[in-house]
C-alpha positions as CSV (number, residue, x, y, z in Angstrom):
1,M,1.4,-12.2,3.2
2,A,3.4,-10.5,0.4
3,I,3.0,-8.2,-2.5
4,N,5.5,-7.7,-5.3
5,C,5.0,-4.0,-6.1
6,A,6.9,-4.4,-9.5
7,A,4.9,-7.4,-10.9
8,S,1.2,-7.4,-10.2
9,R,-1.8,-8.1,-12.4
10,E,-4.0,-5.7,-10.4
11,P,-3.4,-2.0,-10.0
12,P,-1.3,-1.5,-6.8
13,G,-3.9,0.7,-5.2
14,I,-6.6,-1.9,-5.5
15,Q,-4.3,-4.6,-4.4
16,L,-3.2,-2.7,-1.3
17,F,-6.4,-0.9,-0.2
18,G,-9.2,-2.8,-1.9
19,F,-12.5,-1.3,-3.1
20,E,-16.2,-1.1,-2.2
21,R,-18.8,-3.1,-4.0
22,A,-20.4,0.0,-5.5
23,L,-17.2,1.0,-7.3
24,H,-17.4,0.4,-11.1
25,G,-20.4,-1.8,-10.8
26,A,-18.5,-4.6,-9.0
27,T,-20.7,-7.4,-7.7
28,S,-18.6,-7.8,-4.5
29,A,-16.1,-5.7,-2.4
30,K,-12.4,-6.5,-2.3
31,S,-10.7,-6.1,1.1
32,G,-7.2,-5.4,-0.1
33,R,-3.9,-6.8,1.3
34,L,-3.6,-4.3,4.1
35,R,-7.0,-5.4,5.5
36,E,-6.3,-9.1,4.9
37,A,-3.0,-8.8,6.8
38,D,-4.7,-7.1,9.8
39,G,-3.1,-8.5,13.0
40,G,-0.1,-9.8,11.0
41,T,2.7,-8.9,8.7
42,L,2.6,-7.6,5.1
43,V,5.8,-7.8,3.0
44,L,6.0,-5.2,0.2
45,D,8.7,-6.4,-2.2
46,E,10.2,-3.8,-4.5
47,I,8.6,-0.9,-2.7
48,G,10.5,1.5,-4.8
49,E,8.3,0.6,-7.8
50,L,5.2,1.8,-6.1
51,P,3.9,5.0,-7.7
52,L,4.5,8.2,-5.7
53,P,0.8,8.9,-5.0
54,L,0.4,5.4,-3.6
55,Q,3.5,5.9,-1.5
56,G,1.8,8.9,0.1
57,K,-1.4,7.0,0.7
58,L,0.5,4.1,2.2
59,L,2.4,6.4,4.5
60,R,-0.9,7.9,5.7
61,A,-2.3,4.4,6.3
62,I,0.8,3.5,8.4
63,Q,0.6,6.7,10.4
64,E,-3.1,6.7,11.1
65,R,-3.5,2.9,11.2
66,T,-6.6,3.1,8.9
67,I,-7.2,2.5,5.2
68,D,-9.6,4.1,2.8
69,R,-11.0,1.6,0.2
70,L,-11.6,3.0,-3.2
71,G,-15.2,4.1,-3.3
72,G,-15.5,3.8,0.5
73,S,-17.1,6.4,2.7
74,R,-15.3,5.7,6.0
75,P,-11.8,4.7,7.2
76,I,-11.2,1.1,8.2
77,P,-8.9,0.4,11.1
78,V,-5.9,-1.9,10.5
79,D,-3.1,-3.2,12.7
80,V,-0.4,-4.5,10.4
81,R,3.4,-4.7,10.5
82,I,4.9,-3.8,7.2
83,I,8.3,-5.0,5.9
84,A,9.4,-3.1,2.8
85,L,12.1,-4.5,0.5
86,T,13.9,-3.1,-2.5
87,N,17.1,-3.4,-4.5
88,R,17.2,0.3,-5.2
89,D,19.2,3.0,-3.4
90,L,16.1,4.8,-2.0
91,V,18.2,7.8,-0.8
92,T,19.3,8.4,-4.3
93,E,15.8,7.9,-5.7
94,V,14.4,10.5,-3.3
95,R,17.2,13.0,-4.1
96,E,16.5,12.7,-7.8
97,G,12.7,13.0,-7.3
98,R,11.8,9.4,-8.3
99,S,10.5,8.3,-5.0
100,G,8.7,9.7,-1.8
101,K,10.3,10.5,1.5
102,I,12.3,7.9,3.3
103,C,11.5,6.7,6.8
104,T,13.8,4.1,8.4
105,N,13.9,2.5,11.8
106,R,17.4,1.5,12.7
């Protein structure tokens, strides 16, 4: 499963984390890509385009292996491998305050 963080019709927070049915009078809940990819892999293309607050929320989800849906009242466990891609120099982006912290596995 893949998400292009630079070109999405939905707000990235909703696309990643989903929402509960009670949010904004929705008739059904949306699970979000992190939940849909549970047990598999989620590719985040152009991760550098993700807004800073969502980068922090995504980091928390990766560390705790849980997500909080918008309007939700309890964390939902997820087991997902994330592959993040970008054409930006993220070290420079962090240095200049345009992106969150960098975590790499080499």
